[in-house]
C-alpha positions in Angstrom: 24.6 -3.7 11.4 26.1 -1.4 8.7 23.8 1.9 8.2 24.2 4.0 4.6 22.2 7.1 4.2 22.4 8.4 0.5 22.0 12.4 -0.5 18.6 13.9 -1.5 17.5 14.1 -5.4 16.6 17.1 -7.1 13.1 17.1 -6.0 13.0 18.0 -2.5 14.8 16.2 0.5 14.6 12.1 -0.4 16.9 10.9 1.9 16.6 8.0 3.9 18.6 5.6 5.7 19.0 1.2 5.7 19.6 -0.7 9.2 19.8 -4.1 7.7 16.2 -4.7 6.4 15.3 -1.5 7.7 14.7 1.5 5.5 13.8 4.4 7.2 12.7 8.3 7.0 12.3 9.2 10.0 10.9 12.7 9.7 9.8 15.1 6.5 7.5 17.7 5.6 4.6 17.5 3.1 2.3 20.3 2.4 0.2 19.7 5.0 2.7 18.9 8.1 5.4 16.0 8.9 5.3 12.6 8.1 7.7 9.4 9.1 7.9 6.4 7.0 9.8 3.2 7.1 9.9 -0.5 5.8 11.3 -3.6 6.7 12.0 -6.8 4.5 11.2 -10.0 5.1 10.6 -12.0 1.5 13.7 -12.8 -0.6 12.8 -10.2 -2.7 10.9 -6.7 -1.4 7.6 -7.1 -2.3 6.1 -3.8 -0.5 6.5 -0.1 -2.4 5.5 2.7 -1.4 5.4 6.6 -2.2 4.9 9.9 -0.9 4.5 13.3 -3.4 3.7 16.2 -1.9 3.4 19.4 -4.2 1.9 20.1 -7.4 -0.5 17.1 -8.3 -0.8 17.9 -12.2 0.3 17.6 -15.2 0.2 21.3 -15.5 1.5 24.0 -13.5 -1.7 25.5 -12.5 -2.4 23.4 -9.7 -4.1 21.7 -7.7 -1.3 21.4 -4.6 -1.3 18.6 -2.0 0.0 15.5 -0.6 -0.2 11.7 -2.1 0.3 8.4 -0.4 0.9 5.4 -2.1 1.5 1.9 -0.2 1.6 -0.9 -2.6 1.9 -4.4 -1.0 3.1 -7.0 -4.1 2.1 -10.9 -3.9 4.5 -13.6 -6.2 7.0 -11.0 -6.6 7.8 -6.8 -7.1 7.5 -6.5 -10.4 3.4 -5.0 -9.9 3.9 -3.4 -7.2 7.6 -1.9 -8.7 5.6 -1.0 -11.8 2.9 1.0 -9.6 5.5 2.8 -7.6 6.6 4.2 -11.1 3.7 4.7 -13.1 0.6 5.3 -10.8 1.3 8.5 -9.6 2.2 10.0 -13.3 -1.0 8.0 -14.7 -2.9 10.3 -11.4 -1.1 13.1 -12.6 -2.2 13.3 -16.2 -6.0 12.2 -15.1 -5.9 15.3 -12.8 -5.0 17.8 -15.3 -7.4 16.1 -17.8 -10.3 16.6 -15.7 -9.8 20.4 -14.6 -10.0 18.9 -10.7 -9.7 16.5 -7.9 -12.2 14.1 -7.4 -12.6 10.2 -6.8 -13.0 9.3 -10.4 -9.6 10.6 -11.1 -8.0 8.1 -8.7 -10.3 5.4 -10.6 -9.1 6.0 -13.9 -5.1 6.2 -12.9 -5.9 2.5 -10.9 -7.2 1.2 -13.9 -4.9 2.9 -16.9 -2.1 1.5 -14.6 -3.7 -1.8 -14.4 -4.2 -2.1 -18.2 -0.6 -0.8 -18.8 0.1 -3.9 -16.5 -1.2 -6.3 -18.1 -0.4 -4.8 -21.4 3.2 -6.0 -20.5 2.7 -9.2 -18.8 1.1 -9.5 -22.4 4.8 -8.5 -24.2 6.4 -10.8 -22.3 4.4 -13.8 -21.6 6.8 -16.2 -23.7 9.8 -15.2 -22.2 8.3 -14.4 -18.6 5.2 -15.9 -18.4 5.6 -16.2 -14.6 4.7 -12.7 -14.8 1.1 -13.4 -15.3 1.0 -14.6 -11.7 2.2 -11.2 -10.2 -0.1 -9.0 -8.3 -0.3 -6.4 -5.7 -2.5 -5.0 -3.9 -2.8 -0.9 -4.1 -3.6 1.9 -1.2 -3.7 5.6 -2.4 -4.1 8.7 -0.3 -4.5 12.3 -1.6 -4.8 15.1 0.6 -6.2 18.2 -1.1 -7.9 21.7 -0.7 -9.3 20.4 3.0 -10.9 16.9 1.9 -9.0 13.1 2.0 -9.6 10.9 -0.8 -8.9 7.3 -0.7 -8.6 4.6 -3.3 -7.8 0.7 -2.3 -7.5 -2.2 -4.0 -6.3 -5.2 -1.4 -6.1 -5.4 2.2 -3.8 -3.0 3.2 -5.0 0.0 5.1 -5.6 3.6 6.4 -6.2 5.1 9.9 -7.5 8.3 11.3 -6.5 9.0 14.5 -8.8 12.0 15.5 -8.8 13.4 18.7 -12.4 13.7 21.1 -13.4 16.1 23.6 -13.5 14.6 27.1 -11.6 11.4 25.9 -8.1 10.8 27.1 -6.9 8.6 24.3 -7.2 9.6 20.5 -9.9 7.3 18.8 -8.7 5.3 15.7 -11.2 5.0 12.9 -10.6 2.7 9.7 -11.3 5.0 6.4 -10.7 2.1 3.6 -12.3 -0.6 2.7 -10.5 -4.1 2.3 -11.1 -7.1 0.0 -9.9 -10.5 1.5 -11.5 -13.5 1.5 -11.8 -13.7 5.5 -14.2 -11.1 5.5 -17.4 -12.5 4.9 -18.7 -9.5 3.1 -15.8 -10.2 0.2 -17.1 -13.8 0.2 -20.7 -13.0 -0.4 -19.9 -10.2 -3.3 -17.6 -13.0 -5.0 -20.4 -15.3 -4.3 -23.3 -12.7 -6.5 -20.7 -12.4 -8.8 -20.2 -15.8 -9.6 -23.0 -17.5 -9.0 -22.4 -20.4 -11.1 -19.0 -21.2 -9.7 -19.5 -23.3 -6.0 -15.4 -22.9 -6.0 -15.2 -19.5 -5.9 -14.0 -19.1 -2.6 -12.7 -22.2 -0.4 -11.1 -22.9 2.7 -7.2 -24.3 2.0 -5.2 -24.4 4.7 -7.5 -22.7 7.6 -7.7 -19.5 5.2 -10.7 -18.5 2.6 -8.9 -18.1 -0.6 -10.3 -17.2 -3.9 -10.6 -20.5 -6.6 -8.1 -21.9 -3.8 -5.2 -19.2 -4.7 -5.3 -16.2 -3.4 -6.9 -14.5 -0.5 -7.5 -10.8 -1.9 -10.4 -10.6 -4.2 -9.7 -6.6 -5.8 -6.0 -6.1 -6.6 -4.0 -4.5 -10.0 -2.1 -7.2 -12.1 -2.7 -10.7 -11.1 -3.5 -11.6 -14.9 -3.6 -15.1 -14.5 -7.1 -14.9 -13.0 -8.3 -12.2 -15.4 -8.0 -12.2 -18.5 -8.2 -16.6 -19.7 -5.6 -16.0 -22.2 -2.6 -15.8 -19.4 -4.3 -18.8 -17.6 -2.5 -21.9 -19.6 1.2 -22.9 -20.8 3.6 -21.7 -20.2 2.4 -20.2 -16.9 3.3 -23.0 -14.3 0.5 -25.7 -13.5 0.2 -24.8 -10.2 -1.6 -21.3 -11.1 -3.7 -22.5 -13.9 -7.7 -23.3 -13.2 -8.9 -26.4 -14.5 -12.5 -25.0 -15.6 -12.0 -22.3 -18.2 -13.6 -18.9 -17.1 -15.0 -15.4 -19.3 -15.8 -13.6 -16.2 -12.6 -11.8 -14.5 -12.0 -13.5 -11.4 -10.8 -10.6 -9.3 -11.4 -6.5 -10.0 -8.4 -4.0 -10.5 -11.7 -1.3 -9.2 -10.8 0.0 -6.3 -13.3 0.9 -3.3 -13.7 4.9 -3.1 -13.9 7.8 -0.5 -14.1 10.9 0.2 -13.4 12.1 4.0 -13.7 16.0 4.6 -10.8 16.7 7.6 -12.0 18.1 11.0 -9.7 20.3 13.1 -9.5 16.8 15.2 -8.3 14.9 12.7 -4.3 14.3 14.1 -2.7 12.2 12.0 -3.4 9.2 9.5 -1.9 5.7 9.6 -0.9 4.3 5.6 0.5 0.6 6.2 0.4 -2.7 4.3 -1.2 -5.5 5.7 2.1 -6.9 7.3 1.6 -4.5 10.5 -1.5 -5.1 10.5 -1.0 -8.7 11.2 0.4 -7.8 14.1 -1.3 -4.4 15.5 -4.8 -3.9 15.7 -5.8 0.0 14.9 -6.1 1.1 18.6 -2.8 -0.2 19.3 -1.1 1.5 16.2 -2.7 4.9 17.1 -2.2 5.0 20.4 1.5 4.5 19.8 1.6 7.6 17.7 -0.1 9.5 20.0 2.2 8.9 23.1 5.5 8.5 20.9 6.9 11.9 19.3 6.7 12.3 15.9 10.4 11.9 15.0 11.0 8.3 13.5 7.6 7.3 14.6 7.4 4.5 11.6 10.3 3.1 12.5 8.5 2.6 16.0 5.3 1.4 14.7 7.8 -1.2 12.6 9.9 -2.5 15.0 6.7 -3.1 17.6 5.7 -5.5 15.6 8.0 -7.2 14.9 8.2 -7.7 18.4 5.0 -8.8 18.5 5.8 -11.3 16.1 8.7 -12.6 17.9 6.5 -13.1 20.8 4.0 -15.4 18.8 7.1 -17.5 18.3 8.4 -17.0 21.6 11.6 -15.6 20.4 13.2 -12.5 21.1 13.0 -9.4 18.9 16.8 -9.4 18.9 17.4 -13.3 17.8 14.4 -12.1 15.1 16.5 -9.6 14.0 19.6 -11.8 12.9 17.3 -13.6 10.8 18.5 -13.3 6.7 15.3 -12.1 3.9 13.8 -15.2 2.8 13.7 -17.1 5.7 12.2 -13.8 7.8 8.9 -14.5 5.6 8.5 -17.6 8.1 7.7 -15.2 11.2 6.5 -11.8 9.0 5.5 -10.1 5.8 7.2 -6.9 4.4 6.0 -4.2 6.3 5.2 -0.4 5.0 4.1 2.1 7.3 3.7 5.8 6.1 2.4 8.1 9.1 1.3 11.4 7.8 -0.1 14.2 10.7 -2.1 16.8 9.6 -1.5 20.5 10.5 -5.4 21.7 10.5 -3.1 25.4 10.1 -2.0 24.3 6.5 -5.4 22.1 5.8 -7.6 25.3 5.9 -5.4 27.0 3.1 -2.4 29.0 4.7 0.0 26.4 3.4 3.1 28.3 1.5 3.8 25.1 -0.5 7.0 24.1 0.1 9.7 22.8 -2.3 8.2 19.5 -3.8 8.8 16.1 -2.3 9.1 13.3 -3.6 10.0 9.7 -1.8 9.9 6.1 -3.0 10.0 4.1 0.3 12.5 1.2 0.6 13.9 1.9 -2.6 17.6 1.3 -1.9 16.6 -1.8 0.1 14.7 -3.1 -3.8 18.1 -1.9 -5.5 20.3 -4.2 -3.2 18.2 -7.8 -3.6 
């Protein structure tokens, strides 16, 4: 396995290392503590994208300061997740400046603005690249600012909080994000209530609940073919086109929103794409972080998930690692993990706002595809 590292960019220490299909940043510093990132590729083209931005959260120089975390789990191709990775944070900063404050509404506006820009791109390329209409991405973001954690989620990526409890030996896992996967009764009920005249809005296909028999999630950025009827016709491939016309968008880019006041017992956050949670429970992941060194913890979580994936197929982890991208997708999905540690002293306002940090997870993997 060939290993390579590259030098940091001007904005902070954004180094990462590559080991085969694994990209990782074992340890880094953000405004409120330390973090660790890792990405492993399974698809022919890396569809997971991610980023961590720490420092000024506004387009103006007046603040606020904080840490922005994003996990973007693409499907149908890498175009939507890559677009989000290079546009969402810029949109977010603009809205923070415009509103002169941080809020869940700022995150919501950033999601919807990114969606509008991506759909505009789909429209411009419709005749040349109609497949862009069938590309989409889950989108999970978290912002730590002024003692609060803001979360916005569209899709089935997940953020889990590790919190210590007095008298308990184990750090408990608290899931903070709401997921939008048709496997959940609540998601199917929501879709049926929004589309009361469509008995086929969710159907079981190959033992999996799917929206219109096509996709498992009910919210995303992209997937224009299920949002605007103009993209559900030729030259889009027949397998994506619905037989019945629709007037109302089937999927939504509207994120679920949450504000969590950070507590001194809140120790760390695990942001990860669905690829991790297919193989690890919330409590398993929190236990691994609690009992392991911080340095390289994201890579350890990825490795544990890969071992679980190999075990399910009754094969050795070392043999799984020999399987190349593309074929690897039969065993596991792309997996992105960002572990963000929280220092209560810095959360409470004693941060000295170190030099800005900007890092995009798996960027080198994507460039090699």
